[in-house]
VOBA-32491 format. One line per field, with one value per residue (C-alpha): x, y, z; residue in one letter; residue number from 0. Coordinates in steps of 0.5 Angstrom, whole numbers, plus 500, padded with zeros to 3 digits. Each point is the difference from the previous one (the first is absolute). Layout:
BEGIN
X	[X ...] $
Y	[Y ...] $
Z	[Z ...] $
drentor	[a ...] $
marse	[NUM ...] $
END
This chain:
BEGIN
X	[553 505 500 501 504 500 503 496 502 495 502 499 493 499 506 498 492 502 503 494 495 503 499 492 499 503 495 494 501 499 509 503 505 506 500 502 497 502 499 502 500 494 497 494 494 494 496 494 502 499 505 506 499 501 505 503 499 502 507 501 498 496 494 493 497 505 497 503 500 497 505 497 502 495 496 494 502 498 493 500 502 497 494 502 495 504 502 502 505 503 500 505 504 500 502 505 504 497 504 505 501 494 495 493 495 492 494 502 495 497 505 505 503 500 507 503 496 501 493 499 495 505 505 507 502 506 502 508 504 506 500 502 494 495 502 499 493 498 503 496 493 497 503 506 499 508 503 507 504 503 499 494 504 507 502 497 503 503 504 500 505 495 495 505 502 493 496 505 496 493 498 499 504 505 500 507 499 505 500 492 501 496 502 494 493 494 496 494 493 493 495 493 499 498 507 507 504 507 502 506 506 504 502 494 501 494 502 498 493 499 501 495 495 501 498 503 500 507 499 502 504 505 504 497 499 493 496 501 492 499 499 505 496 507 506 506 496 500 506 507 503 507 503 509 501 503 496 500 500 497 504 496 503 504 506 506 497 498 507 503 495 502 507 501 495 505 505 497 503 493 496 498 498 495 501 501 506 503 499 505 507 498 499 505 499 498 499 494 498 495 497 493 503 501 496 496 498 494 499 507 497 495 503 506 496 498 507 503 496 501 507 501 498 507 504 501 497 495 496 499 500 496 499 493 499 495 493 498 499 503 503 493 500 507 499 493 505 506 494 498 506 502 494 500 506 503 505 498 507 498] $
Y	[027 499 507 498 506 500 505 503 505 506 501 492 498 496 495 499 496 495 505 503 495 497 507 500 494 502 506 496 495 506 501 506 502 507 502 506 507 506 504 495 492 498 493 498 495 499 506 496 494 503 495 503 507 497 497 506 504 494 500 508 500 506 503 498 506 502 498 497 502 495 500 499 498 504 507 495 496 506 500 493 501 508 504 505 506 506 497 506 501 493 501 506 496 495 503 504 495 493 495 503 502 502 497 502 499 499 497 492 495 494 495 503 497 505 498 503 507 500 501 505 500 503 496 503 497 501 498 499 501 496 494 495 503 499 493 497 504 497 493 500 501 505 507 499 504 502 506 501 493 502 500 504 507 499 504 497 495 502 495 492 500 505 495 494 503 502 494 494 494 504 499 495 503 506 502 504 505 505 507 504 506 505 498 503 496 503 506 499 503 501 501 497 507 507 502 495 500 498 495 498 504 496 501 502 507 505 504 495 498 507 502 494 500 507 501 494 501 498 495 504 493 501 504 499 495 497 499 493 499 501 495 500 500 498 498 504 505 498 496 502 497 500 500 497 497 506 507 504 508 504 507 506 508 504 497 503 498 493 499 502 496 494 501 501 494 495 501 496 493 496 505 499 505 499 506 502 499 507 500 494 503 506 494 496 492 499 493 501 505 498 504 500 503 506 506 501 493 498 494 497 502 496 494 500 502 493 497 505 500 493 500 503 495 496 506 501 506 503 505 503 508 501 505 501 502 504 498 502 495 493 504 499 492 500 505 496 494 504 503 493 497 505 499 509 500 507 505 507 504 506] $
Z	[799 494 495 493 497 493 494 495 495 499 492 499 504 494 501 507 499 506 505 499 501 506 504 496 503 507 500 497 506 505 501 499 495 501 494 496 498 497 506 506 500 503 505 496 501 497 501 499 506 508 501 497 502 507 499 496 507 503 495 502 507 497 504 498 499 495 493 494 493 494 494 493 493 496 500 499 508 503 498 503 507 500 499 496 502 496 494 497 505 500 492 501 506 495 493 504 505 500 499 505 507 502 504 500 506 499 503 499 498 505 498 502 508 505 502 494 501 508 500 496 495 495 496 497 493 496 493 500 495 501 495 506 504 495 497 507 501 493 502 506 498 505 503 505 506 502 505 500 501 506 508 502 502 496 494 494 495 494 499 501 504 504 501 501 507 502 497 499 504 500 493 495 494 499 493 499 493 503 501 501 495 504 507 504 501 495 501 503 498 503 494 504 503 497 499 499 506 500 505 498 495 496 492 498 503 503 494 495 503 501 493 498 505 502 508 504 508 504 506 506 502 494 504 506 506 500 506 504 499 493 495 494 493 497 502 502 504 507 502 501 493 497 505 501 507 502 501 495 501 494 500 497 498 497 496 503 507 497 498 507 504 495 501 507 500 496 505 505 500 499 497 492 495 493 496 493 495 501 508 500 500 505 505 505 500 493 502 504 495 494 494 497 493 498 503 494 498 503 497 503 508 499 496 505 507 503 497 505 505 500 500 506 503 499 503 508 500 506 496 493 497 494 495 498 493 496 500 494 494 502 506 503 501 502 506 502 501 503 505 502 500 506 503 499 504 496 503 497 499 497] $
drentor	[m k t e i v r i d p d r v e d f s d e l e r a a e i i r g g g l v a f p t e t v y g l g g n a l d p d a s r k i y e a k g r p s d n p l i a h v a s v e d f e a l c e i e d r e r f g l i a e h f i p g p i t v i q k k k p h i p d t v t a g h p t l a v r f p v h t v a r a l i r a s g v p i a a p s a n l s g r p s p t r a e h v i e d l d g r v d m i i d s g e s s i g v e s t i i h i a d e i p k l l r p g a v t l e m l r s v l g r v e v d p c i l g k m s d d v k p l a p g m k y r h y a p k s p v i a v r g e e e r i l s y l a e k s c e p r s a i l c f d e d k a l l k s s d r v l t l g s r l d k s a h a r y l f d r l r a f d k m d i d k i y t r v p d d s e l g l a v v n r l l k a c g y t v v d v k] $
marse	[0 1 2 3 4 5 6 7 8 9 10 11 12 13 14 15 16 17 18 19 20 21 22 23 24 25 26 27 28 29 30 31 32 33 34 35 36 37 38 39 40 41 42 43 44 45 46 47 48 49 50 51 52 53 54 55 56 57 58 59 60 61 62 63 64 65 66 67 68 69 70 71 72 73 74 75 76 77 78 79 80 81 82 83 84 85 86 87 88 89 90 91 92 93 94 95 96 97 98 99 100 101 102 103 104 105 106 107 108 109 110 111 112 113 114 115 116 117 118 119 120 121 122 123 124 125 126 127 128 129 130 131 132 133 134 135 136 137 138 139 140 141 142 143 144 145 146 147 148 149 150 151 152 153 154 155 156 157 158 159 160 161 162 163 164 165 166 167 168 169 170 171 172 173 174 175 176 177 178 179 180 181 182 183 184 185 186 187 188 189 190 191 192 193 194 195 196 197 198 199 200 201 202 203 204 205 206 207 208 209 210 211 212 213 214 215 216 217 218 219 220 221 222 223 224 225 226 227 228 229 230 231 232 233 234 235 236 237 238 239 240 241 242 243 244 245 246 247 248 249 250 251 252 253 254 255 256 257 258 259 260 261 262 263 264 265 266 267 268 269 270 271 272 273 274 275 276 277 278 279 280 281 282 283 284 285 286 287 288 289 290 291 292 293 294 295 296 297 298 299 300 301 302 303 304 305 306 307 308 309 310 311 312 313 314 315 316 317 318 319 320 321 322 323 324 325 326 327 328 329 330 331 332 333 334 335 336 337 338 339 340 341 342 343 344 345 346 347 348 349] $
END
């Protein structure tokens, strides 16, 4: 398959109507388009077409029990796809967080293919902020099912170059609109049950959700491994994700001991380090040390994480040692991705 790569400036979307219409024709015709969102790049197909969903799974090498997210272009579109059983709760989420980096799970309507929901009676729906994503959805005239635009298990793509690395020749079109502003996938919340449950952390943080909804439960799989016999309700819950080619080892503990441990590992000729800006001067072999930004800049940690994990693939290394940031607010999303990237391999140096 020949993949067409087009550049669309997110600040001048109106000047790219021809490119958007070509992309929309691909979606309506059952093809696949990788497109930017504010979180990460998504791999999109017609959410109402079972064959398009199957193509998404095939292009990514994605397990078929891992559900997809339907992307829409208005709050009203949620009701076209889902049963809004708790209108007060959904109204609060819509008022405070939609459009934005949040995905809401509710009971699906009968016309939604089971291939999108992985057989679940519920559907995950998101209304993105990104101007190109919204323009593409509107031009297509259908909801767009879209997981992250990477090979399954690899770090999610935050730039078109990452998508090209993984999916060139596997999809019909890749839209390049620069770097994603957030860098980790959307928050996923399940609101079909009595108590809302956070299934995946993101830029809409647990603290933000609780300030609006009151009680919100946290699924144990956010910081722990889901058992193999459980069918995931949302993307990113069950399988190893976000992993570079070399194994990742997370390091936790007291500050002095973390730095001492990383300094020791940085002297090993085939080891690499992922840390904070403030740590780098203390470590050897700076060409194998990448940073997530300043220690206190959680938005930078999220924005740089997947890019740095992919950058390690270009190094001649055997192992990657990484600090584990504070897990409050946006840090919870970063820690969740890191733990999945390392397969929960954690060294405690207390």
